[in-house]
All heavy atoms as a GROMACS GRO file, in nm:
protein
  632
    1ASN      N    1   0.086  -0.114   0.000
    1ASN     CA    2  -0.001   0.003   0.000
    1ASN      C    3   0.094   0.118  -0.004
    1ASN      O    4   0.195   0.125   0.055
    1ASN     CB    5  -0.091  -0.003   0.118
    1ASN     CG    6  -0.188  -0.118   0.115
    1ASN    OD1    7  -0.226  -0.160   0.012
    1ASN    ND2    8  -0.236  -0.152   0.228
    2ILE      N    9   0.036   0.225  -0.061
    2ILE     CA   10   0.115   0.349  -0.076
    2ILE      C   11   0.027   0.471  -0.021
    2ILE      O   12  -0.096   0.478  -0.051
    2ILE     CB   13   0.153   0.377  -0.218
    2ILE    CG1   14   0.227   0.258  -0.275
    2ILE    CG2   15   0.231   0.504  -0.242
    2ILE    CD1   16   0.249   0.255  -0.432
    3VAL      N   17   0.088   0.562   0.043
    3VAL     CA   18   0.020   0.678   0.100
    3VAL      C   19   0.110   0.794   0.083
    3VAL      O   20   0.220   0.799   0.107
    3VAL     CB   21  -0.013   0.657   0.249
    3VAL    CG1   22  -0.064   0.790   0.312
    3VAL    CG2   23  -0.111   0.546   0.275
    4ALA      N   24   0.046   0.911   0.038
    4ALA     CA   25   0.123   1.030   0.034
    4ALA      C   26   0.135   1.090   0.177
    4ALA      O   27   0.033   1.072   0.253
    4ALA     CB   28   0.044   1.135  -0.051
    5VAL      N   29   0.250   1.143   0.212
    5VAL     CA   30   0.272   1.186   0.341
    5VAL      C   31   0.280   1.340   0.354
    5VAL      O   32   0.353   1.397   0.282
    5VAL     CB   33   0.408   1.126   0.402
    5VAL    CG1   34   0.443   1.183   0.539
    5VAL    CG2   35   0.405   0.976   0.397
    6THR      N   36   0.199   1.388   0.450
    6THR     CA   37   0.211   1.531   0.485
    6THR      C   38   0.275   1.541   0.614
    6THR      O   39   0.229   1.488   0.716
    6THR     CB   40   0.065   1.591   0.493
    6THR    OG1   41   0.008   1.577   0.370
    6THR    CG2   42   0.078   1.744   0.532
    7PRO      N   43   0.395   1.600   0.619
    7PRO     CA   44   0.472   1.614   0.737
    7PRO      C   45   0.386   1.681   0.845
    7PRO      O   46   0.316   1.782   0.822
    7PRO     CB   47   0.596   1.693   0.707
    7PRO     CG   48   0.614   1.665   0.557
    7PRO     CD   49   0.475   1.657   0.503
    8SER      N   50   0.398   1.628   0.974
    8SER     CA   51   0.321   1.681   1.083
    8SER      C   52   0.395   1.639   1.209
    8SER      O   53   0.448   1.537   1.226
    8SER     CB   54   0.178   1.621   1.096
    8SER     OG   55   0.118   1.650   1.218
    9ASP      N   56   0.392   1.739   1.308
    9ASP     CA   57   0.455   1.709   1.437
    9ASP      C   58   0.373   1.626   1.529
    9ASP      O   59   0.409   1.594   1.636
    9ASP     CB   60   0.495   1.838   1.506
    9ASP     CG   61   0.609   1.906   1.426
    9ASP    OD1   62   0.688   1.832   1.352
    9ASP    OD2   63   0.626   2.027   1.444
   10THR      N   64   0.250   1.594   1.488
   10THR     CA   65   0.152   1.520   1.582
   10THR      C   66   0.077   1.411   1.511
   10THR      O   67   0.036   1.324   1.591
   10THR     CB   68   0.049   1.620   1.638
   10THR    OG1   69  -0.028   1.686   1.529
   10THR    CG2   70   0.114   1.732   1.720
   11VAL      N   71   0.050   1.412   1.386
   11VAL     CA   72  -0.026   1.312   1.318
   11VAL      C   73   0.060   1.201   1.255
   11VAL      O   74   0.149   1.231   1.174
   11VAL     CB   75  -0.110   1.376   1.210
   11VAL    CG1   76  -0.198   1.276   1.135
   11VAL    CG2   77  -0.206   1.484   1.265
   12GLU      N   78   0.037   1.073   1.294
   12GLU     CA   79   0.106   0.960   1.242
   12GLU      C   80   0.065   0.935   1.094
   12GLU      O   81  -0.037   0.977   1.058
   12GLU     CB   82   0.089   0.847   1.326
   12GLU     CG   83   0.149   0.855   1.468
   12GLU     CD   84   0.136   0.731   1.547
   12GLU    OE1   85   0.071   0.634   1.500
   12GLU    OE2   86   0.197   0.723   1.656
   13ILE      N   87   0.158   0.871   1.021
   13ILE     CA   88   0.128   0.835   0.880
   13ILE      C   89  -0.006   0.760   0.872
   13ILE      O   90  -0.096   0.811   0.803
   13ILE     CB   91   0.242   0.753   0.826
   13ILE    CG1   92   0.369   0.843   0.816
   13ILE    CG2   93   0.203   0.709   0.685
   13ILE    CD1   94   0.497   0.767   0.775
   14LEU      N   95  -0.017   0.654   0.944
   14LEU     CA   96  -0.144   0.580   0.953
   14LEU      C   97  -0.141   0.514   1.092
   14LEU      O   98  -0.039   0.448   1.119
   14LEU     CB   99  -0.164   0.476   0.845
   14LEU     CG  100  -0.194   0.532   0.712
   14LEU    CD1  101  -0.202   0.418   0.606
   14LEU    CD2  102  -0.340   0.600   0.704
   15SER      N  103  -0.248   0.511   1.170
   15SER     CA  104  -0.240   0.458   1.298
   15SER      C  105  -0.229   0.307   1.308
   15SER      O  106  -0.186   0.249   1.399
   15SER     CB  107  -0.358   0.499   1.383
   15SER     OG  108  -0.480   0.459   1.316
   16GLU      N  109  -0.273   0.233   1.206
   16GLU     CA  110  -0.275   0.086   1.200
   16GLU      C  111  -0.156   0.030   1.126
   16GLU      O  112  -0.154  -0.090   1.106
   16GLU     CB  113  -0.406   0.042   1.138
   16GLU     CG  114  -0.526   0.074   1.224
   16GLU     CD  115  -0.520   0.012   1.365
   16GLU    OE1  116  -0.481  -0.103   1.381
   16GLU    OE2  117  -0.549   0.092   1.458
   17THR      N  118  -0.054   0.108   1.087
   17THR     CA  119   0.046   0.054   1.012
   17THR      C  120   0.183   0.114   1.057
   17THR      O  121   0.194   0.207   1.138
   17THR     CB  122   0.042   0.093   0.872
   17THR    OG1  123   0.046   0.234   0.858
   17THR    CG2  124  -0.088   0.044   0.810
   18GLU      N  125   0.292   0.044   1.017
   18GLU     CA  126   0.426   0.102   1.036
   18GLU      C  127   0.489   0.099   0.893
   18GLU      O  128   0.490   0.014   0.825
   18GLU     CB  129   0.503   0.008   1.123
   18GLU     CG  130   0.638   0.064   1.161
   18GLU     CD  131   0.710  -0.025   1.261
   18GLU    OE1  132   0.665  -0.021   1.379
   18GLU    OE2  133   0.808  -0.087   1.223
   19CYS      N  134   0.540   0.224   0.860
   19CYS     CA  135   0.597   0.241   0.729
   19CYS      C  136   0.709   0.145   0.710
   19CYS      O  137   0.795   0.121   0.795
   19CYS     CB  138   0.640   0.384   0.720
   19CYS     SG  139   0.731   0.424   0.574
   20GLU      N  140   0.720   0.085   0.588
   20GLU     CA  141   0.834   0.005   0.547
   20GLU      C  142   0.947   0.082   0.493
   20GLU      O  143   1.064   0.058   0.524
   20GLU     CB  144   0.788  -0.098   0.446
   20GLU     CG  145   0.682  -0.198   0.499
   20GLU     CD  146   0.746  -0.295   0.600
   20GLU    OE1  147   0.859  -0.347   0.572
   20GLU    OE2  148   0.678  -0.314   0.704
   21TYR      N  149   0.911   0.182   0.401
   21TYR     CA  150   1.014   0.274   0.356
   21TYR      C  151   0.949   0.403   0.303
   21TYR      O  152   0.828   0.401   0.279
   21TYR     CB  153   1.113   0.210   0.256
   21TYR     CG  154   1.043   0.169   0.129
   21TYR    CD1  155   1.032   0.254   0.013
   21TYR    CD2  156   0.989   0.041   0.106
   21TYR    CE1  157   0.971   0.210  -0.098
   21TYR    CE2  158   0.925  -0.002  -0.009
   21TYR     CZ  159   0.923   0.092  -0.109
   21TYR     OH  160   0.868   0.051  -0.237
   22LEU      N  161   1.022   0.507   0.285
   22LEU     CA  162   0.983   0.630   0.233
   22LEU      C  163   1.050   0.659   0.097
   22LEU      O  164   1.165   0.619   0.079
   22LEU     CB  165   1.014   0.742   0.332
   22LEU     CG  166   0.957   0.741   0.470
   22LEU    CD1  167   1.018   0.846   0.557
   22LEU    CD2  168   0.806   0.754   0.463
   23ARG      N  169   0.983   0.731   0.008
   23ARG     CA  170   1.046   0.781  -0.112
   23ARG      C  171   1.017   0.921  -0.113
   23ARG      O  172   0.903   0.976  -0.088
   23ARG     CB  173   0.984   0.709  -0.241
   23ARG     CG  174   1.063   0.750  -0.363
   23ARG     CD  175   1.026   0.667  -0.483
   23ARG     NE  176   1.036   0.524  -0.474
   23ARG     CZ  177   1.143   0.455  -0.506
   23ARG    NH1  178   1.254   0.520  -0.553
   23ARG    NH2  179   1.150   0.322  -0.490
   24VAL      N  180   1.118   1.000  -0.153
   24VAL     CA  181   1.106   1.150  -0.155
   24VAL      C  182   1.117   1.206  -0.299
   24VAL      O  183   1.205   1.158  -0.368
   24VAL     CB  184   1.228   1.208  -0.073
   24VAL    CG1  185   1.219   1.364  -0.070
   24VAL    CG2  186   1.211   1.159   0.074
   25GLY      N  187   1.028   1.293  -0.333
   25GLY     CA  188   1.030   1.342  -0.470
   25GLY      C  189   1.079   1.492  -0.482
   25GLY      O  190   1.062   1.552  -0.586
   26THR      N  191   1.145   1.536  -0.375
   26THR     CA  192   1.199   1.673  -0.376
   26THR      C  193   1.294   1.692  -0.487
   26THR      O  194   1.390   1.617  -0.499
   26THR     CB  195   1.267   1.700  -0.251
   26THR    OG1  196   1.176   1.683  -0.139
   26THR    CG2  197   1.318   1.847  -0.237
   27PRO      N  198   1.279   1.798  -0.569
   27PRO     CA  199   1.383   1.828  -0.663
   27PRO      C  200   1.507   1.870  -0.584
   27PRO      O  201   1.502   1.947  -0.488
   27PRO     CB  202   1.326   1.950  -0.737
   27PRO     CG  203   1.185   1.951  -0.706
   27PRO     CD  204   1.162   1.884  -0.583
   28GLY      N  205   1.627   1.823  -0.635
   28GLY     CA  206   1.748   1.859  -0.568
   28GLY      C  207   1.771   1.772  -0.441
   28GLY      O  208   1.740   1.652  -0.448
   29THR      N  209   1.798   1.836  -0.331
   29THR     CA  210   1.816   1.767  -0.204
   29THR      C  211   1.722   1.826  -0.100
   29THR      O  212   1.678   1.935  -0.115
   29THR     CB  213   1.964   1.773  -0.148
   29THR    OG1  214   1.994   1.908  -0.132
   29THR    CG2  215   2.059   1.706  -0.242
   30GLY      N  216   1.689   1.741  -0.004
   30GLY     CA  217   1.602   1.786   0.101
   30GLY      C  218   1.640   1.723   0.237
   30GLY      O  219   1.723   1.641   0.252
   31THR      N  220   1.572   1.774   0.341
   31THR     CA  221   1.593   1.720   0.475
   31THR      C  222   1.456   1.654   0.522
   31THR      O  223   1.355   1.705   0.490
   31THR     CB  224   1.634   1.825   0.577
   31THR    OG1  225   1.749   1.887   0.526
   31THR    CG2  226   1.651   1.774   0.716
   32LEU      N  227   1.474   1.532   0.592
   32LEU     CA  228   1.357   1.466   0.633
   32LEU      C  229   1.374   1.423   0.780
   32LEU      O  230   1.476   1.361   0.810
   32LEU     CB  231   1.340   1.343   0.545
   32LEU     CG  232   1.208   1.261   0.541
   32LEU    CD1  233   1.105   1.343   0.473
   32LEU    CD2  234   1.227   1.132   0.472
   33THR      N  235   1.285   1.457   0.866
   33THR     CA  236   1.296   1.427   1.011
   33THR      C  237   1.185   1.318   1.039
   33THR      O  238   1.070   1.354   1.014
   33THR     CB  239   1.285   1.541   1.099
   33THR    OG1  240   1.376   1.636   1.062
   33THR    CG2  241   1.288   1.504   1.244
   34VAL      N  242   1.221   1.202   1.082
   34VAL     CA  243   1.126   1.090   1.099
   34VAL      C  244   1.124   1.056   1.250
   34VAL      O  245   1.220   1.086   1.328
   34VAL     CB  246   1.163   0.967   1.019
   34VAL    CG1  247   1.155   0.995   0.871
   34VAL    CG2  248   1.293   0.908   1.065
   35VAL      N  249   1.005   1.000   1.288
   35VAL     CA  250   0.988   0.952   1.429
   35VAL      C  251   0.963   0.808   1.424
   35VAL      O  252   0.883   0.751   1.342
   35VAL     CB  253   0.869   1.026   1.491
   35VAL    CG1  254   0.847   0.972   1.635
   35VAL    CG2  255   0.886   1.172   1.489
   36PHE      N  256   1.044   0.731   1.504
   36PHE     CA  257   1.029   0.580   1.516
   36PHE      C  258   0.926   0.544   1.616
   36PHE      O  259   0.879   0.627   1.692
   36PHE     CB  260   1.160   0.525   1.549
   36PHE     CG  261   1.266   0.552   1.448
   36PHE    CD1  262   1.368   0.648   1.473
   36PHE    CD2  263   1.275   0.480   1.326
   36PHE    CE1  264   1.462   0.677   1.375
   36PHE    CE2  265   1.365   0.513   1.228
   36PHE     CZ  266   1.463   0.611   1.257
   37LYS      N  267   0.884   0.420   1.614
   37LYS     CA  268   0.785   0.364   1.702
   37LYS      C  269   0.800   0.395   1.848
   37LYS      O  270   0.717   0.417   1.925
   37LYS     CB  271   0.764   0.217   1.679
   37LYS     CG  272   0.646   0.146   1.730
   37LYS     CD  273   0.637   0.007   1.690
   37LYS     CE  274   0.501  -0.056   1.716
   37LYS     NZ  275   0.491  -0.188   1.662
   38ASP      N  276   0.934   0.385   1.887
   38ASP     CA  277   0.969   0.420   2.032
   38ASP      C  278   0.982   0.576   2.067
   38ASP      O  279   1.004   0.606   2.176
   38ASP     CB  280   1.101   0.351   2.062
   38ASP     CG  281   1.218   0.403   2.000
   38ASP    OD1  282   1.212   0.507   1.915
   38ASP    OD2  283   1.335   0.365   2.019
   39GLY      N  284   0.943   0.654   1.968
   39GLY     CA  285   0.947   0.793   1.994
   39GLY      C  286   1.069   0.875   1.959
   39GLY      O  287   1.073   0.997   1.968
   40THR      N  288   1.174   0.796   1.924
   40THR     CA  289   1.301   0.875   1.890
   40THR      C  290   1.288   0.923   1.760
   40THR      O  291   1.212   0.879   1.668
   40THR     CB  292   1.428   0.770   1.901
   40THR    OG1  293   1.411   0.667   1.816
   40THR    CG2  294   1.445   0.714   2.046
   41THR      N  295   1.370   1.034   1.732
   41THR     CA  296   1.371   1.093   1.598
   41THR      C  297   1.505   1.083   1.534
   41THR      O  298   1.612   1.064   1.603
   41THR     CB  299   1.332   1.244   1.606
   41THR    OG1  300   1.424   1.309   1.692
   41THR    CG2  301   1.196   1.262   1.664
   42TYR      N  302   1.510   1.099   1.400
   42TYR     CA  303   1.631   1.102   1.330
   42TYR      C  304   1.608   1.192   1.204
   42TYR      O  305   1.511   1.188   1.145
   42TYR     CB  306   1.672   0.960   1.278
   42TYR     CG  307   1.807   0.964   1.210
   42TYR    CD1  308   1.921   0.954   1.283
   42TYR    CD2  309   1.815   0.974   1.075
   42TYR    CE1  310   2.052   0.964   1.226
   42TYR    CE2  311   1.941   0.968   1.011
   42TYR     CZ  312   2.055   0.966   1.093
   42TYR     OH  313   2.181   0.972   1.033
   43GLN      N  314   1.712   1.273   1.176
   43GLN     CA  315   1.706   1.365   1.071
   43GLN      C  316   1.798   1.314   0.955
   43GLN      O  317   1.918   1.307   0.974
   43GLN     CB  318   1.741   1.510   1.103
   43GLN     CG  319   1.716   1.612   0.998
   43GLN     CD  320   1.740   1.750   1.047
   43GLN    OE1  321   1.849   1.784   1.086
   43GLN    NE2  322   1.634   1.824   1.046
   44PHE      N  323   1.736   1.295   0.839
   44PHE     CA  324   1.819   1.256   0.718
   44PHE      C  325   1.842   1.392   0.645
   44PHE      O  326   1.751   1.465   0.614
   44PHE     CB  327   1.737   1.169   0.626
   44PHE     CG  328   1.717   1.033   0.687
   44PHE    CD1  329   1.605   1.003   0.763
   44PHE    CD2  330   1.807   0.924   0.661
   44PHE    CE1  331   1.586   0.877   0.810
   44PHE    CE2  332   1.787   0.802   0.716
   44PHE     CZ  333   1.673   0.774   0.794
   45ILE      N  334   1.973   1.416   0.611
   45ILE     CA  335   2.003   1.539   0.534
   45ILE      C  336   2.048   1.499   0.402
   45ILE      O  337   2.095   1.390   0.374
   45ILE     CB  338   2.098   1.627   0.617
   45ILE    CG1  339   2.225   1.547   0.650
   45ILE    CG2  340   2.044   1.685   0.747
   45ILE    CD1  341   2.334   1.633   0.712
   46ASN      N  342   2.039   1.600   0.306
   46ASN     CA  343   2.077   1.580   0.168
   46ASN      C  344   2.013   1.463   0.105
   46ASN      O  345   2.082   1.385   0.031
   46ASN     CB  346   2.235   1.572   0.167
   46ASN     CG  347   2.298   1.696   0.204
   46ASN    OD1  348   2.252   1.809   0.174
   46ASN    ND2  349   2.412   1.685   0.284
   47VAL      N  350   1.882   1.440   0.124
   47VAL     CA  351   1.811   1.328   0.066
   47VAL      C  352   1.795   1.374  -0.080
   47VAL      O  353   1.737   1.482  -0.112
   47VAL     CB  354   1.675   1.311   0.136
   47VAL    CG1  355   1.593   1.206   0.068
   47VAL    CG2  356   1.702   1.276   0.283
   48GLN      N  357   1.824   1.284  -0.173
   48GLN     CA  358   1.817   1.316  -0.316
   48GLN      C  359   1.675   1.284  -0.364
   48GLN      O  360   1.601   1.200  -0.312
   48GLN     CB  361   1.913   1.218  -0.393
   48GLN     CG  362   2.057   1.249  -0.359
   48GLN     CD  363   2.108   1.383  -0.379
   48GLN    OE1  364   2.089   1.435  -0.489
   48GLN    NE2  365   2.179   1.441  -0.290
   49ALA      N  366   1.632   1.356  -0.474
   49ALA     CA  367   1.506   1.333  -0.538
   49ALA      C  368   1.497   1.190  -0.577
   49ALA      O  369   1.595   1.132  -0.640
   49ALA     CB  370   1.493   1.426  -0.658
   50GLY      N  371   1.393   1.124  -0.548
   50GLY     CA  372   1.364   0.984  -0.586
   50GLY      C  373   1.434   0.887  -0.498
   50GLY      O  374   1.421   0.765  -0.522
   51GLU      N  375   1.501   0.932  -0.396
   51GLU     CA  376   1.572   0.838  -0.304
   51GLU      C  377   1.475   0.763  -0.218
   51GLU      O  378   1.373   0.811  -0.179
   51GLU     CB  379   1.667   0.915  -0.217
   51GLU     CG  380   1.754   0.831  -0.129
   51GLU     CD  381   1.863   0.907  -0.058
   51GLU    OE1  382   1.888   1.025  -0.092
   51GLU    OE2  383   1.933   0.851   0.027
   52ARG      N  384   1.507   0.634  -0.196
   52ARG     CA  385   1.426   0.541  -0.130
   52ARG      C  386   1.503   0.528   0.015
   52ARG      O  387   1.611   0.484   0.016
   52ARG     CB  388   1.409   0.406  -0.192
   52ARG     CG  389   1.342   0.302  -0.110
   52ARG     CD  390   1.331   0.170  -0.192
   52ARG     NE  391   1.302   0.066  -0.107
   52ARG     CZ  392   1.241  -0.045  -0.139
   52ARG    NH1  393   1.192  -0.056  -0.270
   52ARG    NH2  394   1.215  -0.144  -0.058
   53LEU      N  395   1.432   0.558   0.125
   53LEU     CA  396   1.489   0.547   0.251
   53LEU      C  397   1.429   0.427   0.322
   53LEU      O  398   1.311   0.417   0.346
   53LEU     CB  399   1.460   0.667   0.333
   53LEU     CG  400   1.510   0.805   0.288
   53LEU    CD1  401   1.462   0.920   0.375
   53LEU    CD2  402   1.666   0.796   0.287
   54GLU      N  403   1.508   0.326   0.347
   54GLU     CA  404   1.470   0.194   0.415
   54GLU      C  405   1.458   0.234   0.562
   54GLU      O  406   1.552   0.209   0.640
   54GLU     CB  407   1.572   0.090   0.392
   54GLU     CG  408   1.588   0.056   0.240
   54GLU     CD  409   1.477  -0.025   0.181
   54GLU    OE1  410   1.403  -0.093   0.270
   54GLU    OE2  411   1.461  -0.027   0.064
   55VAL      N  412   1.351   0.286   0.607
   55VAL     CA  413   1.325   0.328   0.745
   55VAL      C  414   1.191   0.296   0.785
   55VAL      O  415   1.086   0.324   0.713
   55VAL     CB  416   1.362   0.474   0.765
   55VAL    CG1  417   1.264   0.566   0.672
   55VAL    CG2  418   1.351   0.521   0.905
   56GLN      N  419   1.168   0.232   0.899
   56GLN     CA  420   1.039   0.200   0.953
   56GLN      C  421   1.006   0.307   1.046
   56GLN      O  422   1.067   0.311   1.160
   56GLN     CB  423   1.039   0.063   1.014
   56GLN     CG  424   1.057  -0.048   0.916
   56GLN     CD  425   1.047  -0.185   0.974
   56GLN    OE1  426   1.058  -0.203   1.096
   56GLN    NE2  427   1.028  -0.288   0.894
   57CYS      N  428   0.917   0.398   1.009
   57CYS     CA  429   0.883   0.508   1.106
   57CYS      C  430   0.726   0.520   1.118
   57CYS      O  431   0.653   0.459   1.034
   57CYS     CB  432   0.940   0.635   1.047
   57CYS     SG  433   0.879   0.683   0.893
   58VAL      N  434   0.681   0.587   1.212
   58VAL     CA  435   0.541   0.614   1.226
   58VAL      C  436   0.492   0.757   1.190
   58VAL      O  437   0.382   0.790   1.173
   58VAL     CB  438   0.494   0.582   1.377
   58VAL    CG1  439   0.511   0.433   1.404
   58VAL    CG2  440   0.567   0.668   1.472
   59ARG      N  441   0.591   0.846   1.182
   59ARG     CA  442   0.570   0.987   1.144
   59ARG      C  443   0.680   1.057   1.077
   59ARG      O  444   0.797   1.022   1.103
   59ARG     CB  445   0.526   1.057   1.272
   59ARG     CG  446   0.466   1.195   1.254
   59ARG     CD  447   0.408   1.261   1.373
   59ARG     NE  448   0.515   1.304   1.470
   59ARG     CZ  449   0.525   1.258   1.594
   59ARG    NH1  450   0.432   1.179   1.644
   59ARG    NH2  451   0.620   1.301   1.675
   60VAL      N  452   0.645   1.155   0.993
   60VAL     CA  453   0.751   1.243   0.934
   60VAL      C  454   0.719   1.378   0.989
   60VAL      O  455   0.605   1.436   0.980
   60VAL     CB  456   0.744   1.252   0.784
   60VAL    CG1  457   0.836   1.353   0.728
   60VAL    CG2  458   0.769   1.109   0.723
   61ASN      N  459   0.804   1.439   1.074
   61ASN     CA  460   0.781   1.554   1.145
   61ASN      C  461   0.789   1.680   1.044
   61ASN      O  462   0.872   1.677   0.947
   61ASN     CB  463   0.884   1.590   1.252
   61ASN     CG  464   0.847   1.520   1.378
   61ASN    OD1  465   0.735   1.478   1.398
   61ASN    ND2  466   0.943   1.525   1.476
   62ALA      N  467   0.699   1.783   1.062
   62ALA     CA  468   0.712   1.899   0.984
   62ALA      C  469   0.826   1.977   1.028
   62ALA      O  470   0.895   2.038   0.942
   62ALA     CB  471   0.576   1.977   1.006
   63THR      N  472   0.850   1.985   1.158
   63THR     CA  473   0.972   2.060   1.209
   63THR      C  474   1.097   1.976   1.158
   63THR      O  475   1.114   1.860   1.191
   63THR     CB  476   0.968   2.065   1.361
   63THR    OG1  477   0.847   2.127   1.393
   63THR    CG2  478   1.093   2.143   1.409
   64GLY      N  479   1.186   2.040   1.091
   64GLY     CA  480   1.313   1.981   1.050
   64GLY      C  481   1.292   1.916   0.912
   64GLY      O  482   1.390   1.854   0.870
   65THR      N  483   1.176   1.922   0.853
   65THR     CA  484   1.165   1.857   0.718
   65THR      C  485   1.135   1.966   0.613
   65THR      O  486   1.039   2.048   0.630
   65THR     CB  487   1.047   1.757   0.716
   65THR    OG1  488   1.075   1.652   0.808
   65THR    CG2  489   1.013   1.707   0.587
   66ASN      N  490   1.214   1.972   0.508
   66ASN     CA  491   1.184   2.057   0.393
   66ASN      C  492   1.166   1.982   0.266
   66ASN      O  493   1.150   2.040   0.157
   66ASN     CB  494   1.292   2.177   0.385
   66ASN     CG  495   1.427   2.120   0.345
   66ASN    OD1  496   1.449   2.000   0.320
   66ASN    ND2  497   1.532   2.211   0.344
   67ALA      N  498   1.175   1.851   0.271
   67ALA     CA  499   1.155   1.768   0.153
   67ALA      C  500   1.009   1.774   0.112
   67ALA      O  501   0.919   1.791   0.197
   67ALA     CB  502   1.200   1.621   0.186
   68SER      N  503   0.977   1.751  -0.006
   68SER     CA  504   0.836   1.745  -0.049
   68SER      C  505   0.803   1.617  -0.136
   68SER      O  506   0.899   1.540  -0.162
   68SER     CB  507   0.804   1.869  -0.132
   68SER     OG  508   0.885   1.873  -0.245
   69ASN      N  509   0.682   1.600  -0.165
   69ASN     CA  510   0.634   1.480  -0.243
   69ASN      C  511   0.684   1.350  -0.177
   69ASN      O  512   0.747   1.264  -0.245
   69ASN     CB  513   0.689   1.492  -0.386
   69ASN     CG  514   0.637   1.615  -0.457
   69ASN    OD1  515   0.519   1.650  -0.438
   69ASN    ND2  516   0.719   1.679  -0.537
   70ILE      N  517   0.661   1.341  -0.042
   70ILE     CA  518   0.699   1.219   0.027
   70ILE      C  519   0.596   1.116   0.016
   70ILE      O  520   0.473   1.140   0.041
   70ILE     CB  521   0.723   1.259   0.176
   70ILE    CG1  522   0.830   1.365   0.191
   70ILE    CG2  523   0.769   1.136   0.255
   70ILE    CD1  524   0.825   1.442   0.327
   71THR      N  525   0.633   0.991  -0.007
   71THR     CA  526   0.544   0.873  -0.027
   71THR      C  527   0.585   0.768   0.072
   71THR      O  528   0.711   0.735   0.081
   71THR     CB  529   0.537   0.826  -0.166
   71THR    OG1  530   0.516   0.934  -0.253
   71THR    CG2  531   0.442   0.722  -0.188
   72ALA      N  532   0.491   0.718   0.146
   72ALA     CA  533   0.515   0.604   0.242
   72ALA      C  534   0.465   0.473   0.175
   72ALA      O  535   0.356   0.471   0.122
   72ALA     CB  536   0.452   0.628   0.372
   73TYR      N  537   0.549   0.377   0.187
   73TYR     CA  538   0.514   0.242   0.138
   73TYR      C  539   0.500   0.151   0.264
   73TYR      O  540   0.593   0.156   0.350
   73TYR     CB  541   0.616   0.185   0.043
   73TYR     CG  542   0.628   0.265  -0.083
   73TYR    CD1  543   0.690   0.390  -0.084
   73TYR    CD2  544   0.565   0.220  -0.205
   73TYR    CE1  545   0.697   0.473  -0.202
   73TYR    CE2  546   0.571   0.298  -0.321
   73TYR     CZ  547   0.637   0.411  -0.322
   73TYR     OH  548   0.649   0.493  -0.429
   74PHE      N  549   0.393   0.078   0.273
   74PHE     CA  550   0.374  -0.004   0.396
   74PHE      C  551   0.297  -0.121   0.371
   74PHE      O  552   0.238  -0.144   0.263
   74PHE     CB  553   0.304   0.086   0.496
   74PHE     CG  554   0.163   0.122   0.458
   74PHE    CD1  555   0.060   0.051   0.495
   74PHE    CD2  556   0.144   0.240   0.383
   74PHE    CE1  557  -0.076   0.084   0.454
   74PHE    CE2  558   0.016   0.274   0.340
   74PHE     CZ  559  -0.107   0.198   0.379
   75ARG      N  560   0.298  -0.217   0.472
   75ARG     CA  561   0.218  -0.332   0.465
   75ARG      C  562   0.120  -0.329   0.577
   75ARG      O  563   0.155  -0.277   0.682
   75ARG     CB  564   0.306  -0.454   0.463
   75ARG     CG  565   0.297  -0.549   0.572
   75ARG     CD  566   0.384  -0.667   0.558
   75ARG     NE  567   0.529  -0.630   0.554
   75ARG     CZ  568   0.618  -0.714   0.549
   75ARG    NH1  569   0.605  -0.835   0.556
   75ARG    NH2  570   0.746  -0.672   0.539
   76PRO      N  571  -0.011  -0.360   0.553
   76PRO     CA  572  -0.101  -0.358   0.663
   76PRO      C  573  -0.063  -0.427   0.786
   76PRO      O  574   0.015  -0.526   0.780
   76PRO     CB  575  -0.230  -0.428   0.600
   76PRO     CG  576  -0.210  -0.404   0.457
   76PRO     CD  577  -0.069  -0.416   0.428
   77LYS      N  578  -0.101  -0.380   0.899
   77LYS     CA  579  -0.060  -0.439   1.027
   77LYS      C  580  -0.075  -0.588   1.040
   77LYS      O  581   0.008  -0.661   1.094
   77LYS     CB  582  -0.124  -0.369   1.150
   77LYS     CG  583  -0.068  -0.397   1.282
   77LYS     CD  584  -0.134  -0.305   1.388
   77LYS     CE  585  -0.047  -0.314   1.512
   77LYS     NZ  586  -0.100  -0.215   1.611
   78ALA      N  587  -0.184  -0.642   0.987
   78ALA     CA  588  -0.216  -0.780   0.999
   78ALA      C  589  -0.113  -0.864   0.918
   78ALA      O  590  -0.093  -0.979   0.945
   78ALA     CB  591  -0.354  -0.806   0.938
   79MET      N  592  -0.041  -0.799   0.828
   79MET     CA  593   0.060  -0.876   0.751
   79MET      C  594   0.199  -0.859   0.802
   79MET      O  595   0.290  -0.911   0.750
   79MET     CB  596   0.057  -0.827   0.597
   79MET     CG  597  -0.080  -0.866   0.537
   79MET     SD  598  -0.084  -0.812   0.373
   79MET     CE  599   0.047  -0.908   0.294
   80GLN      N  600   0.222  -0.775   0.909
   80GLN     CA  601   0.357  -0.753   0.957
   80GLN      C  602   0.393  -0.872   1.033
   80GLN      O  603   0.319  -0.940   1.100
   80GLN     CB  604   0.364  -0.630   1.040
   80GLN     CG  605   0.334  -0.503   0.958
   80GLN     CD  606   0.353  -0.378   1.043
   80GLN    OE1  607   0.374  -0.383   1.159
   80GLN    NE2  608   0.329  -0.270   0.976
   81PHE      N  609   0.526  -0.900   1.037
   81PHE     CA  610   0.588  -1.013   1.102
   81PHE      C  611   0.678  -0.964   1.217
   81PHE      O  612   0.750  -0.872   1.205
   81PHE     CB  613   0.667  -1.100   1.010
   81PHE     CG  614   0.590  -1.151   0.892
   81PHE    CD1  615   0.596  -1.072   0.772
   81PHE    CD2  616   0.498  -1.250   0.897
   81PHE    CE1  617   0.526  -1.113   0.661
   81PHE    CE2  618   0.424  -1.286   0.791
   81PHE     CZ  619   0.443  -1.222   0.666
   82ASN      N  620   0.665  -1.034   1.334
   82ASN     CA  621   0.753  -0.993   1.452
   82ASN      C  622   0.865  -1.092   1.451
   82ASN      O  623   0.846  -1.216   1.435
   82ASN     CB  624   0.674  -1.003   1.582
   82ASN     CG  625   0.564  -0.898   1.586
   82ASN    OD1  626   0.586  -0.789   1.538
   82ASN    ND2  627   0.451  -0.929   1.647
   83ALA      N  628   0.980  -1.041   1.475
   83ALA     CA  629   1.105  -1.129   1.482
   83ALA      C  630   1.108  -1.198   1.608
   83ALA      O  631   1.065  -1.164   1.710
   83ALA     CB  632   1.230  -1.046   1.453
   0.00000   0.00000   0.00000
């Protein structure tokens, strides 16, 4: 499943899923700040247009993000596997 992502400091991508990876469509380079399931954050800098980030996150923060055209690819919660 694919969802367009609007960066937000409070709203998760989808409450019933965890993102498998993100793709960024920003022309040139951009910055992306993501929030992981445990609440920690990480800022990716110099993200290239079309780059695929293999990151499992629950949110893309608006603060610290200037990338645009962000797309989240995910699998429904019922299909996720626990290690």
